[in-house]
C-alpha positions in Angstrom: 221.3 35.5 113.1 218.6 35.9 114.9 217.8 36.9 118.2 214.2 37.2 120.1 213.2 37.9 123.7 209.7 36.6 124.4 208.6 38.5 128.0 205.9 36.3 129.6 203.1 38.3 131.1 204.5 39.0 134.6 207.8 40.0 133.3 209.8 37.9 135.1 210.5 35.4 132.9 211.5 35.1 129.6 212.6 32.7 126.2 215.6 34.0 124.3 215.7 32.4 121.0 218.5 32.3 118.9 218.3 31.5 115.1 222.0 30.7 113.9 221.8 30.2 109.8 225.1 28.3 108.7 226.6 31.4 107.3 226.9 33.0 110.7 229.4 29.8 111.7 230.3 28.7 108.5 233.7 30.3 108.2 235.0 30.5 111.6 234.7 26.1 111.3 236.2 26.5 108.0 239.4 28.4 109.2 239.2 26.3 112.2 239.6 23.4 109.6 241.9 25.0 107.6 244.0 25.3 110.7 243.8 21.8 112.0 244.8 20.3 108.6 248.3 22.4 108.7 248.7 21.2 112.6 247.6 17.6 112.5 249.9 15.0 112.7 248.0 11.5 111.0 250.0 8.6 109.5 250.8 8.7 105.9 250.8 12.3 105.4 253.3 15.3 105.6 253.0 17.7 108.3 250.7 20.3 107.2 250.0 18.5 104.1 246.6 16.7 105.9 243.7 17.5 103.4 240.9 19.6 104.7 238.3 16.8 103.8 239.9 14.1 106.0 240.3 16.7 109.0 236.5 17.2 108.3 235.7 13.7 108.7 237.7 13.4 111.7 237.4 16.4 113.8 234.9 18.2 112.1 231.7 17.5 113.9 233.6 18.7 117.0 234.5 22.2 115.3 231.0 22.5 114.7 230.3 21.9 118.0 232.7 23.7 119.3 232.1 26.8 117.7 228.6 27.1 117.4 228.8 27.0 121.6 231.2 29.7 120.9 229.0 31.9 119.2 226.0 30.7 121.2 227.6 32.3 124.2 228.6 35.3 122.9 225.7 36.4 121.3 223.7 35.3 124.1 226.2 37.9 126.2 225.6 40.8 124.5 222.3 40.8 123.7 221.7 40.8 127.7 224.4 44.0 128.0 223.3 45.8 124.6 219.5 45.7 126.0 220.6 46.0 129.5 218.8 43.1 130.7 218.8 42.7 134.6 219.0 38.9 135.3 218.8 36.6 137.6 222.0 34.1 138.0 222.5 33.0 134.2 220.3 31.7 131.1 219.4 28.6 131.5 219.4 26.5 128.4 216.2 24.6 127.4 216.6 21.2 126.4 216.4 20.6 122.7 217.3 17.9 120.3 219.7 18.8 117.7 221.4 17.1 114.4 225.0 18.4 114.0 225.2 15.7 111.1 222.7 16.9 108.8 220.9 20.3 109.8 222.5 23.4 108.8 220.3 26.2 110.5 219.8 25.9 114.2 217.1 27.2 116.9 218.3 27.6 120.6 216.3 28.7 123.2 217.2 29.9 126.9 215.0 30.7 130.0 215.8 34.0 131.7 215.0 35.0 135.5 214.2 39.1 134.9 214.9 41.0 137.8 212.4 44.2 137.9 213.4 47.3 139.0 212.2 48.4 142.3 212.5 51.3 144.9 214.2 51.7 148.5 211.8 53.2 151.3 212.0 57.2 151.7 214.9 58.2 153.8 213.2 58.3 157.4 210.3 56.0 156.1 212.0 52.7 158.6 212.6 53.0 162.2 214.6 50.9 164.1 214.8 50.5 168.0 218.3 50.7 169.6 219.2 49.7 173.3 222.0 52.4 175.1 223.2 50.1 177.7 223.5 51.3 181.5 226.1 49.1 183.5 224.5 48.7 186.6 226.5 47.5 189.4 225.2 44.1 189.5 226.7 43.3 186.1 230.2 45.1 187.2 230.0 42.9 189.9 229.4 39.6 187.9 232.6 41.1 185.6 234.9 41.1 188.3 233.8 37.7 189.9 233.9 35.8 186.4 237.9 37.9 186.2 238.8 36.3 190.1 237.8 33.1 188.9 239.4 33.3 185.3 242.6 33.9 186.2 242.4 32.9 189.8 243.9 29.1 191.1 241.1 26.4 190.2 241.1 22.9 192.0 239.2 19.4 192.1 238.8 18.3 195.7 237.2 15.6 196.3 234.1 16.9 198.2 232.2 20.0 197.7 231.8 23.6 200.5 230.1 26.3 200.2 230.8 28.4 197.0 231.9 25.8 195.1 230.6 24.9 191.8 229.3 21.7 190.5 230.0 20.4 187.4 227.7 17.5 186.0 224.5 16.8 184.1 220.8 18.4 185.0 217.3 17.1 183.8 213.8 17.0 185.4 213.4 14.5 187.2 211.5 12.1 185.4 212.6 12.8 182.3 214.6 10.2 180.0 218.2 10.5 179.0 221.5 12.0 181.1 220.4 15.7 180.4 222.2 18.7 179.9 226.0 19.5 181.2 226.0 22.3 183.5 228.7 24.6 186.3 226.2 25.2 189.0 227.5 28.2 191.1 226.6 27.3 194.6 226.9 30.8 195.8 224.1 32.0 193.7 221.3 30.2 195.3 218.8 31.2 197.3 217.5 28.0 199.2 218.2 24.8 199.7 222.2 25.3 199.2 222.9 23.1 202.0 222.0 20.1 199.6 225.2 21.1 197.4 227.8 20.9 200.4 229.7 17.7 201.1 228.6 16.3 197.5 231.1 14.3 195.2 231.5 13.0 192.0 229.0 10.2 191.7 226.4 11.3 193.7 222.8 12.2 192.8 221.3 15.4 194.0 217.3 15.7 193.7 216.1 19.7 194.4 213.6 21.5 193.2 215.5 24.1 190.8 212.9 27.0 190.7 213.4 27.4 194.2 216.8 26.7 195.0 217.1 30.2 192.6 214.0 31.9 194.1 212.2 31.7 191.0 214.8 34.0 189.2 214.7 33.0 185.3 218.1 35.0 184.5 220.0 32.9 186.9 218.6 29.5 185.9 219.3 30.4 182.4 222.8 31.9 183.0 224.0 28.4 184.2 221.5 25.9 182.7 221.8 26.8 179.0 218.0 26.7 178.9 216.4 30.3 177.0 214.6 32.5 179.6 211.3 31.8 178.5 212.1 28.4 179.5 214.3 28.7 182.4 210.8 30.9 183.6 208.9 27.9 183.2 210.8 25.3 185.1 208.6 23.3 187.9 209.1 20.5 190.4 211.8 18.2 191.2 215.2 18.0 189.0 218.2 15.8 189.0 221.9 16.8 188.8 224.0 14.2 188.6 227.8 15.3 189.9 230.7 14.6 187.9 233.0 17.0 189.6 233.8 19.2 192.3 235.8 22.7 191.3 237.0 25.2 193.8 238.1 28.4 193.0 240.3 31.1 195.0 239.8 34.2 193.1 242.9 35.9 191.6 244.3 39.1 193.7 243.8 42.8 192.4 247.2 43.6 191.6 249.4 44.6 188.9 249.9 41.1 187.3 246.6 40.5 186.9 246.0 44.1 185.6 249.1 43.2 183.2 247.1 39.4 182.6 243.8 41.2 181.8 245.6 44.3 179.7 248.7 43.6 178.4 251.7 44.9 180.1 251.9 48.2 182.3 248.4 49.2 179.9 246.7 49.9 183.5 249.3 50.8 186.9 246.5 51.3 189.4 243.0 49.6 191.0 241.4 53.2 189.9 243.0 52.9 186.2 241.8 49.2 186.3 238.2 49.7 187.3 238.2 52.1 184.6 239.1 50.5 181.9 236.9 47.3 183.3 234.0 49.8 182.9 234.9 50.9 179.5 235.6 47.6 177.6 232.3 46.5 179.4 230.2 49.0 178.4 232.2 48.6 174.7 231.1 45.2 174.1 227.5 46.0 175.1 227.3 48.7 172.8 229.2 46.9 170.0 226.3 44.0 170.8 223.9 46.9 170.9 225.1 48.2 166.8 225.3 44.8 166.1 221.3 43.8 167.1 220.6 47.4 165.2 222.5 46.5 162.1 220.3 42.9 161.8 216.7 45.2 162.5 217.9 47.4 159.6 218.0 44.5 157.2 215.3 42.9 158.6 213.0 45.9 158.1 214.9 47.2 154.8 213.4 43.7 153.3 210.2 44.3 155.1 209.6 47.5 153.4 210.8 47.1 150.1 208.8 45.3 147.2 210.9 43.2 145.0 209.5 40.9 142.7 211.6 37.7 142.1 211.0 34.7 139.6 210.7 32.3 141.9 209.7 28.6 139.7 213.4 30.2 137.7 215.3 31.3 140.3 214.6 27.4 142.6 215.4 25.9 139.1 218.8 28.1 138.8 219.9 27.4 142.7 219.9 23.7 142.0 221.7 24.0 138.6 224.4 26.3 139.9 224.8 24.0 143.0 224.8 21.0 141.2 225.5 18.0 143.2 225.7 20.0 145.9 221.7 21.0 146.3 218.5 18.9 145.6 215.1 20.7 144.3 213.6 19.3 147.5 216.6 21.2 149.9 216.4 24.2 147.9 212.5 23.8 148.4 213.1 24.0 152.1 215.3 26.5 152.9 213.9 28.4 149.9 212.6 31.5 152.3 216.1 32.0 153.5 217.5 32.2 149.8 215.3 34.2 148.9 216.3 36.6 151.9 219.1 36.4 150.9 218.8 37.5 147.1 216.7 40.6 148.3 219.2 41.9 150.4 221.8 41.5 148.3 219.7 43.3 145.8 219.3 45.8 148.4 222.8 46.3 148.5 224.4 47.0 145.5 221.2 49.2 145.2 222.6 51.7 148.1 226.1 51.1 146.6 225.1 52.2 143.3 223.2 55.1 144.5 225.8 55.9 147.1 228.7 55.0 144.8 230.3 53.6 147.7 234.0 52.4 147.0 236.6 50.5 148.8 240.4 51.1 148.4 243.0 48.6 148.8 244.0 50.9 151.7 241.4 50.4 153.4 241.8 46.4 152.6 245.1 46.6 154.0 244.5 48.6 156.7 241.7 46.5 158.6 244.0 43.1 157.7 246.9 44.7 159.4 244.6 45.8 162.4 243.4 42.4 162.5 246.6 40.9 162.6 248.1 43.0 165.7 244.2 42.3 167.1 245.3 38.4 167.2 248.1 39.4 169.1 247.1 42.0 171.5 249.8 44.6 170.4 249.5 48.2 169.4 251.3 49.3 165.9 254.5 51.4 166.1 256.3 52.3 163.5 259.2 49.6 164.1 256.2 47.0 163.9 254.7 48.4 160.3 256.7 47.3 157.8 256.4 43.8 159.4 252.9 43.7 160.0 251.9 44.7 156.2 254.0 41.7 154.9 251.7 39.7 157.0 249.0 41.7 156.1 250.2 41.6 152.3 250.7 38.0 152.1 247.6 36.6 153.8 245.4 38.7 150.6 247.3 36.8 148.4 246.8 33.4 149.5 244.1 31.4 148.8 244.3 33.1 145.2 243.3 36.6 146.6 239.7 34.8 148.0 241.2 36.3 151.5 241.2 39.7 149.6 237.5 39.4 148.2 236.0 38.2 151.8 237.9 41.7 153.3 236.8 43.7 150.7 233.4 42.5 150.7 233.3 42.7 154.7 233.8 46.0 154.6 231.5 47.0 151.8 228.6 45.5 153.9 229.6 47.8 157.0 229.2 51.2 154.7 226.4 49.6 153.4 225.2 49.4 157.1 226.3 52.6 158.0 225.1 54.5 154.8 221.5 53.2 155.4 222.0 53.5 159.2 222.0 57.7 158.0 218.9 56.9 156.2 216.5 55.3 159.2 215.2 56.1 162.2 217.1 55.0 165.4 215.3 55.7 168.7 217.6 55.2 171.3 215.9 53.1 174.7 217.3 52.9 177.8 217.9 49.3 179.1 220.2 47.5 182.3 222.7 45.8 181.1 221.4 42.9 183.2 217.8 43.3 181.4 219.7 43.7 177.6 221.6 40.2 178.9 218.4 38.8 179.9 215.9 40.3 177.0 218.4 38.7 174.4 219.4 35.5 176.2 216.1 34.3 175.1 
């Protein structure tokens, strides 16, 4: 057997050629034929007495093809491992005409996509911005209003009064179509609030949207589903086709509400409730801010890491690996996303290797147990531990271990980002919660 690797000028593509002679495969084929002759059951012959020549005639070609395919697969894999080739995906066979009836020697070729060595940016060479969110009174006021409404009693009166919510479809006066579904809080209106009093299902309200909210793009965006940029450009008359009126009797801030929001007896006074609301809202904003930092880290690492990809091979391999699911046209259309995903996986693997990041079985089980407790809004107790661990083990075994792999990958991804976070410059930028929301609404 003779194997040669021919790298192209770009060093990203190569052709692996495997030349087989009869001596490479004949012994295995003969051994398999003899084995068949002992086990074959053919009419007219006693078991174990079928002539090898007859078995060769009946099964020889199939056995030959099977042995050559097995030999090829092993020899290609061994060559790649022994030569420490970093390849993209898998080798792609080059189509060739083979005459298994008459040929004795064979030559097979495989396309390889080669991945080059690359360097990660130096420590502290990349910087990202982190929003340090400060809670403002307006945000807390909106949170309490939301809690009052969420846990209060809601009715659907026939006719609207001040401070009701109007549910319907909103569109620009001269636009075609039904418009977008909205729930308009009349208590947020700055002008023309009287137009929304005394209306009922089936009514149509024509009003100046910008004027009604006194040009507050954030307020318009919050109820309409528009981006902040879009909300900032609204002009002229809009039409709201009323479908129903909703009225909310606010919930009282008592022990019943405290238990509904945070669980039984977690807080037992208005002071504790206020503190818990504030800390919970702050934690949510901090988590969202951290998620934005993580996305920035990924983007900045991609921007600052040069990785040459064998593009045409990658496209070809994507189609082959997703046969029946992806067409060449679809790969071309979304190629940038596929390449970005590949580059990030290469960066991630390099960080894992360089920092020797590992995920233990105990970490996977603990994370799963915490998720289960979170779903039921419970805290771990010694009495619960055994049963929750049982639930976690059962979950991780499901889907043929797929759930286990998913949890492993999720923890590893977090460790990679945590590792990179220690190697980039993180600039804290103070921002109010209201500005943070508005900035991310667009």
